[in-house]
C-alpha positions in Angstrom: 19.7 1.8 21.6 21.3 4.7 19.7 18.9 7.5 18.6 18.2 7.8 14.9 16.0 10.1 12.7 12.4 9.1 12.5 11.4 7.2 9.4 10.0 9.7 6.9 8.0 8.9 3.7 5.9 11.7 2.4 2.5 10.2 1.5 -0.3 11.4 -0.7 -3.5 9.8 0.6 -6.4 9.9 -1.8 -10.0 8.6 -2.0 -11.5 8.2 -5.4 -15.3 8.2 -5.5 -16.8 6.3 -8.5 -20.4 6.3 -9.5 -21.3 2.7 -10.4 -23.3 2.4 -13.7 -24.5 -1.2 -13.4 -24.3 -1.9 -9.7 -21.6 -3.1 -7.3 -21.2 -6.9 -7.5 -17.6 -7.4 -6.4 -17.3 -10.5 -4.3 -14.5 -10.8 -1.8 -11.4 -8.6 -2.1 -11.3 -6.3 -5.2 -7.7 -5.1 -4.9 -6.4 -7.5 -7.5 -9.0 -6.4 -10.1 -8.3 -2.7 -9.5 -4.6 -3.2 -9.7 -4.7 -5.1 -13.0 -7.2 -2.6 -14.5 -5.1 0.3 -13.4 -1.9 -1.2 -14.9 -3.6 -1.8 -18.2 -5.0 1.8 -18.3 -1.8 3.5 -17.3 0.2 1.6 -20.0 -2.4 2.4 -22.6 -2.2 6.1 -21.6 1.6 6.6 -21.6 3.2 3.9 -23.8 4.5 5.3 -27.1 6.5 2.3 -28.1 4.2 -0.6 -28.7 5.1 -4.3 -28.7 8.6 -3.7 -27.1 9.3 -5.1 -23.6 10.0 -2.4 -21.1 13.4 -3.8 -20.3 14.4 -3.3 -24.0 12.8 0.1 -24.4 14.9 3.2 -24.8 12.4 5.1 -22.6 12.4 2.7 -19.7 14.1 5.0 -17.2 12.0 8.0 -18.1 8.5 6.5 -18.7 5.8 6.7 -16.0 4.6 3.1 -16.4 7.8 1.2 -15.6 8.5 3.4 -12.6 5.0 3.0 -11.2 4.1 -0.6 -12.2 7.4 -2.4 -12.7 9.8 -0.2 -10.7 13.2 -1.5 -11.8 16.0 -0.5 -9.4 18.3 2.2 -10.8 21.6 0.9 -12.3 23.5 2.5 -9.5 21.3 1.1 -6.7 23.1 -0.2 -3.7 20.0 -2.2 -2.5 18.1 -5.0 -4.4 20.7 -5.1 -7.2 19.9 -8.8 -7.7 16.2 -8.1 -8.0 14.3 -7.1 -11.1 11.8 -4.9 -9.2 11.8 -2.6 -6.3 8.7 -1.9 -4.2 6.1 0.0 -6.2 5.4 3.5 -5.0 1.7 3.1 -4.3 -0.8 1.0 -2.4 -4.5 0.5 -2.8 -7.0 0.9 0.1 -10.1 -1.2 -0.5 -13.4 0.1 1.1 -12.0 3.2 2.8 -15.5 4.5 3.3 -19.0 2.9 3.6 -20.7 2.7 0.2 -23.7 4.8 -0.5 -24.4 5.8 -4.1 -20.6 5.8 -4.7 -17.9 3.1 -4.8 -14.9 4.4 -2.9 -11.3 3.4 -3.6 -8.4 4.5 -1.6 -5.0 5.2 -3.1 -1.8 6.1 -1.3 1.2 7.5 -3.2 4.7 7.4 -1.7 7.5 9.9 -2.1 8.4 11.0 -5.7 5.3 9.3 -7.2 3.3 12.4 -6.1 4.7 14.1 -9.3 2.6 11.6 -11.3 -0.7 12.3 -9.5 -2.5 13.3 -12.7 -1.5 10.1 -14.4 -2.8 8.0 -11.5 -6.2 9.8 -11.6 -6.6 9.6 -15.3 -5.6 5.9 -15.4 -8.0 5.0 -12.6 -10.8 6.9 -14.3 -10.1 5.0 -17.6 -9.9 1.7 -15.7 -13.3 2.3 -14.2 -14.9 3.2 -17.5 -13.5 0.1 -19.1 -15.2 -2.2 -16.7 -13.9 -4.5 -13.9 -14.5 -8.1 -12.9 -16.3 -10.9 -14.7 -19.4 -8.7 -15.0 -17.4 -5.9 -16.5 -18.8 -3.5 -14.0 -18.5 0.1 -15.1 -17.5 2.9 -12.7 -17.4 6.6 -13.6 -15.0 8.7 -11.6 -17.0 11.5 -9.9 -14.6 13.0 -7.3 -11.2 12.7 -5.8 -10.4 13.6 -2.2 -7.0 14.2 -0.7 -5.9 14.1 3.0 -4.1 17.5 3.6 -1.7 18.9 6.2 -4.6 20.3 8.1 -5.5 16.6 8.8 -8.8 16.9 6.9 -10.0 15.6 3.6 -10.5 18.0 0.6 -12.0 17.5 -2.8 -9.2 18.2 -5.3 -10.8 17.1 -8.6 -14.1 16.5 -10.3 -14.5 15.6 -14.0 -14.4 18.7 -16.1 -12.6 20.7 -13.4 -8.9 21.4 -13.0 -6.9 19.3 -10.6 -6.0 21.2 -7.5 -3.8 18.9 -5.4 -2.7 19.7 -1.8 1.1 19.6 -1.1 2.5 16.2 -0.1 3.6 16.1 3.6 5.1 13.6 6.1 2.3 12.3 8.3 2.6 13.5 11.9 3.3 10.8 14.5 1.2 11.0 17.7 2.3 10.0 21.2 2.4 6.3 21.8 -0.8 5.1 23.5 -0.3 3.2 26.8 -2.0 0.2 25.2 -3.1 -0.3 21.6 -4.9 -2.7 19.4 -3.8 -3.6 15.9 -6.7 -4.5 13.6 -5.5 -6.5 10.5 -8.1 -5.4 8.0 -6.9 -7.3 5.0 -4.9 -10.6 4.8 -1.4 -10.4 6.2 1.0 -12.7 4.3 4.3 -13.2 6.2 6.8 -15.9 5.5 9.2 -17.4 8.0 11.7 -20.0 6.7 9.7 -20.1 3.4 6.5 -21.0 5.3 3.6 -18.6 5.9 3.1 -17.6 9.5 -0.3 -18.7 10.8 -2.3 -17.6 13.9 -0.6 -20.0 16.2 2.9 -19.1 15.2 2.5 -15.3 14.8 5.1 -13.1 16.5 5.6 -9.4 16.7 9.1 -9.8 15.3 7.7 -11.3 12.0 5.3 -8.5 11.4 7.7 -5.7 12.4 10.5 -7.2 10.3 8.4 -7.2 7.2 7.3 -3.6 7.9 10.9 -2.4 8.6 12.1 -3.9 5.3 9.2 -2.3 3.3 9.8 1.2 4.9 13.5 0.9 4.2 13.0 0.0 0.6 10.3 2.6 -0.1 12.4 5.4 1.5 15.5 4.3 -0.5 13.9 4.1 -3.9 11.2 6.7 -3.7 12.4 9.5 -1.5 15.5 11.6 -1.0 15.7 10.5 2.6 16.8 6.9 2.8 16.1 5.3 6.2 19.0 5.4 8.6 18.7 3.2 11.6 20.3 0.3 13.4 18.4 -2.5 11.6 20.1 -5.3 13.4 19.4 -3.8 16.9 15.7 -3.2 16.0 15.3 -6.7 14.7 16.8 -8.2 17.8 14.7 -6.0 20.1 11.5 -7.0 18.2 12.0 -10.6 19.4 11.3 -9.5 22.9 8.0 -7.6 22.3 5.0 -9.7 23.5 1.6 -9.6 21.9 -1.6 -9.8 24.0 -5.3 -10.7 23.5 -4.6 -12.2 20.0 -7.7 -12.9 18.0 -6.2 -14.0 14.7 -7.4 -16.4 12.0 -6.4 -17.4 8.6 -8.5 -16.0 5.8 -8.4 -17.9 2.5 -8.6 -15.9 -0.7 -7.6 -16.5 -4.2 -7.1 -14.2 -7.3 -7.0 -15.1 -10.9 -3.6 -14.3 -12.6 -4.1 -13.5 -16.3 -0.4 -13.8 -16.8 -0.1 -17.3 -15.3 -3.7 -18.2 -16.4 -4.6 -19.7 -13.1 -5.9 -18.9 -9.6 -3.3 -17.8 -7.1 -3.8 -18.4 -3.4 -3.5 -15.1 -1.5 -4.8 -16.0 2.0 -3.4 -14.5 5.2 -4.0 -13.5 8.8 -6.8 -11.2 9.8 -8.1 -10.2 13.2 -6.5 -8.3 16.0 -3.9 -8.3 18.8 -2.8 -5.9 21.4 0.5 -4.3 22.4 1.7 -2.5 25.5 2.8 1.0 24.5 5.6 1.0 27.1 7.3 -1.9 25.3 7.2 -0.3 21.9 9.9 2.4 22.3 11.6 2.8 18.9 9.1 0.7 17.0 6.2 3.1 17.3 7.0 5.5 14.4 7.3 2.5 12.1 4.0 1.0 13.3 2.2 4.3 12.8 3.6 4.9 9.3 2.7 1.3 8.3 -1.0 2.1 8.4 -0.6 3.8 5.0 2.1 1.7 3.4 0.8 -1.8 4.6 3.0 -4.7 5.4 4.3 -7.9 3.8 3.3 -9.5 0.5 0.6 -8.0 -1.8 0.7 -4.5 -0.2 0.2 -2.8 -3.6 -3.2 -4.4 -4.1 -4.2 -3.6 -0.5 -3.1 -6.7 1.5 -1.4 -6.3 4.8 -3.5 -3.2 5.7 -4.1 -2.5 9.4 -5.2 0.3 11.7 -4.2 1.2 15.2 -6.7 1.9 18.0 -6.0 3.1 21.5 -7.3 0.7 24.2 -8.8 2.2 27.3 -7.4 0.5 30.4 
């Protein structure tokens, strides 16, 4: 297979520490609640033209909210021209650290969205203060951490203090382990022929294909370095990669959609499987990067999140 540049998406990885005011009572997966509260708070912060749909607003192409939360493709886009929305430039990470006196929420920003870091922090602080879930649980933002190019976490903001962000940087890609385990931490929702892939029918090609599309779209719309690779050759080669020691199950989960006024099923695969490093070849950089951008449907609210662990043979 011809050699191509490595996939590159600069990532701003954050952890927001909130102090719960009336306890932590979230049941199940909280990504949908945080995403909805953040969207409301961001629009309340930046919108200067009320009661006008974004698509009809003169400021659509310069406003923070459409870029972050609706993400319409630019008029001259060569990809996704028939779609109303491109992939959003962020993803939530639910429970990135064990809870003590704080509630921790992870937030990964991709590419150009780093320029709007203060808006993200302000909107999430407002979302927490406004209350989340049926109990309207209140969370006061206490600290913000950022993963820096020294590969360590640094506090970049506390209420009442100036924001001191670290520079955004492309995440380094380590050597491929000889064997690795993929832990699916949140439901993975992949469709094949309009049907969700279950544990019995799961294939590496399904998972990698969804990841490749997501990386391609994020790099195209949110960086100055669109992905250049042989998509067809990678897709064909992925069909031959075997999985081992699969321990997968379907995890049912539903969220309430205020727009549709009903519960939406959001179940997907969780569990683990193993891969031989020797068979990964050109796939490895995409797999490593995918730990921050997530895969398949619902990635923005934290679905499709996974982590890679080296397996000792």
